[in-house]
N, C-alpha and C positions, 0 to 999 in steps of 0.2 A: 247748668246751674239750677238749684232749687231755691225758690223764694217762699218764705213763710211770713204772713202778716197776721198779727193778732187783731181781729176785728172787734172782739168783745172779751174783756178780761175779768168781768165781774160775776157775781153769783146772786141768784134768786131774784133780785129786782134791780133795775138800772139805776144809775146815779149820774149826776152831772159829769163825773170823772170817768165812769166805767160803763160801757155797754155790756149787754149780756153775751153769753158764750158763743164764740165762733172763731175758728182759725182757718185762714185761707192758705192753701198750698198751690203754688203755681209751678207747673211742669211744662216747660216750653210754652205752647200757646193755650194750654188748658188749665182750668182752675178746679180744684177739689176743695170742698168745705168739710170741716169736721165740726158738726153742730151748726145751728142756724138760729141763734136767739133773736129776740125782737129787735128790729131796726138794722138787721145785718146788711140788707141791700143798701141802705143809706151809708153805712160805714164803708162799704165797698166803693161807693161813689166818691166819698171823701178821701179814701186812702189809695185810689188808683188801681183798684182791682175790678176788672170787667165782669159785671154780673152776667153778661151775655155769653161769657166763655165758661160758665160753670158746667162741668160735665157730670159731676156726681156730688151728692151730699151724704156724708156718713154720720148717722145719728148715734150718739153713744147711749142715750136713754130718753125716755119720754116725758121727763119733767119739763114744764113750760118754758123755763129759761134757756132750754136747749133747742126748742122747736118752733116757737111762736113767730119766728121770722120767715118760716117757709111759705105760708099762704101769700104774704105780700110779694115775695120774690117770684113765686109761680105766676101770679097775676100780672106782674110787671113783664115777665117774659112772654106771657100770652098776648098782652097788648102789643108787644114787639113782634108778634107773629112768629114765635119760636117754632122751628120745625125739628131741630135735632133733639134726640131723646135726652131727658134729664133723669138720671137714675138716682133714686133715694133709697138708701139701705139703712136698716136699723133692727133692733131686737124684736122679739115676738110682741105683737100688738101694734106695730108701727103702721100697718096699712089701715086698720080701723081708725086709729087716732088721727092720722093725717087726712083721711077722707072726711072725718068730722070737721076738721079745721078748714080744709079747702072747699068743701061743700059739694063738689061734683067732680066727675072724672074729667081730667084734662088730657088731651090726646098725647102730648109729648112727655107726660110725667109717667115714669115707671117706678113702682114701689116694690121693693123686695125685702122680705123679712129674712134675717140671717142669724147664724149663731157662730160659736167658735169654730174655726176651721174654714170659714169663708175666705175666699181668695179672689182677687180681681187683678188680672194681668195688665201691665202697661209697658209695652216694648220689652226691655230687659229688666223689668222690675215688677213688683206686685204690691197691692195692699192686702193685708190679712187682718182678721179680727181675733180677739182673745177676750176671755171673761175677766171681769174685775169684781170688786166687792162693794156693793152699794145697796141701798134700801129696796131698789127695784132692779129688774134685769138690766144690766149695763155692760156695754162692750168697750174695750179699748181697741185702738187701731195702730198698725205698724206699716210703714212704707219700707220695703226691703229691695235693694238692688242686687242683681246677680253679681257674682265675682267676675271681674273682667281681666282679660289678658292684654298687657301693654308691651309695646316694643321697647327694647333697651337700645336707645339711640347710639350709644358708644359702640356696643357690640355690632350693630348693623353697619355702622360706618367702617369699622375695623374689617368686617368680612365682605365689604363691597355690595351690600344689599341696598338697592334703591329702585325708584320707579315702580314698574310692574311687578318686580320681585315680591313686594309687600302683598299685593293682591294674590299672587300665587301661593304665598305662605298661608294666607288666611283661608283660601279656598281648598288647597290641597294638603296643607300641613307640612310641606317641604318644598325646597327649590334648589336648583343647581346653579352655583355661581363659580365661574372660573374652574370648572371641572370638579368642584367640591359640593357634595350634597349637604344641605343645611336644613335641619328640622326646626319647626316653629318653637319648640321648647328650648332650643339653643340660644335664641335671641329675644325671648320674651320673659316677662315675669307676671305673676298674678297679683291683682290689686282688689282688695275687698270693696264691694259696692257700699253705698251710703245706706244708713238705717236711721229712721226717724220714728219715734213712738209717741202716741197720744193716749194718756191714761183714761180720759173720761173721769167722771166723778167716782171716787173710790176711797176707802180708808187705806192705810198702809197695807200692801198686799204683796206676798211673794209671787203671785201671778204676774204682777207688773214687773217685779225684779227680773223674773225669768224672760218675759217678753222683751224687756229693754236691754238685755245683756249686750254690752259692747256697742250700744247705739251712739251715733254721732250727736244726736239731739233728742232730748226727752222733754215733752210738754206734760207737766204733771199738775193736777189740781192742788191748791194749797189754800183752803178756805179760811183757816184760822191760824193763830199763833198758839204756842204751847200753853198760854194761860187759859185757853179755851179747849184744852185737850178733852175734857169730859163731854163737852158739847159736840166736839168732832166725833168722838166715839159713838155717842148717841145717834147722830145723824149719818154715821158711816161716811164721813169726810176725812180729809187729811189736813194735818197742820203743815206748815212750811218745813218743820223739822222732819216730819214723816216723808215728805217729798224728797228732801235732801238725803235721807237714809236710803231710799229706793235708788237714787242716782248713784250714791257711793257704792252700794252693794252690787249694782248692775254694772259698774265700771263704765258709765256713760261719759262722753266727753263734755257735754254741755247740758245744763238744766234750765228750763224756763218754767216758772210757776205762774199759774193763772187761776181763774175762778175764785177771786179774792172777795171775802165778805165786805159789805159796805160799812161795817163797823170800823174798818181800818181806812182812815182818810190819808191824804197825801203826807201829812205830818208824821204818820205812823210807819211810812214805808222804809225809812232808814233802819228802824228797829226790826221790822219784818225781815228785811234782807239780811241784817246782821245775824239774826237767829238761825236762818238757813245756812249761811256761810260758815258758821261754826262747824258744820258737818260736811258741807260740800262747797268748795270755794267758787267753782265756775257756775254760779247761779245768777239768773236774771229774773227780777220780779217784773212780770209783764204789765204794761199799761196799754191802753188802746192805741194801736199804731205801731207797737213794737215790731220790728222787722229783723228777720234772720236770713242770711244767705249761706247756702252750703254749696 
C-alpha cells in the first residue's frame, strides 16, 4: 500500500492554516518527499511521518517555498547521527543553491542535478522526471509501477495447482500437474501497476497531461480560481479549473489540488472546490494533513 500525506498545501508564504509545499510518500518503510518547504520536519512530526526514514527529496524547482525546509531537516538528521545517504535531486542549479542554504558539506547528503528522462528504480517501480511550464526550470515527477502478473485463483483451483507448483510456474514458466503441462499464461492475468504524478508549479500544460495519462492519482498545483486567471497566466501558475482540465484530459482516477494561495481562506474552499468539480468530479482540495492511501 502507498501512503501520501500533504505536509504543506499552501503557496509562497505560510499561513496559520497552510504550511508551505511538501508531499510525503511512504513506500513500505521508506519516505520520499516531493519538495520541502519551511517547517516540513515539524509537519512530519505532527502527522506521523518519520523524518529519519526519508530516503530522497525530489525538488520541483528552486523557489524558496519549495526548499527552505531542507537545511533544518538536514541538521536535525545530522544531530541524530544519520549514516544512511539522503539523496536530494532537482533541476539545474540545485547543488549551488542548497550549498548556500546548508552552508557546508554534510557527509550523508548527496545532491544530484537532473533533467527530463531521469529515472530512479525502487523494486518493481521507478520515479521519473518530466518538464513542466513555470517561470524557472521546473520538473514534475511520476511514480510508476511495472505491470504485474497475478494468478487467477479459480483457474488454479480448477487445474489442481497448489503449494510448490506456484513457485515452479513463477521460476520456469510452466509446471506439470496430473500429467498435464500448464503454462503460466494459462492461469494468470496482467494487472497494471499504480501510477502517481506530481505536477510541481506549472501553468496548464500538455506536458503534464501526457505524463499523467491514466494515472491513479494526480497532485496538481492550483494556486488561483478563475477570477485570478490573468494573474495565474502572468505568474505561470494554474487555476483550479486548469488542474481539473489536466485531470480530465489525462483520464486520471483522482485529483488532489494543492499550492493554494493565501488569498483563499477556509470560507472560500467550498467555492474553490465547486469550481474545479464542474470539470472533474473526483477532486479533493488539499489541506495540511490530507492523506490518501492507494
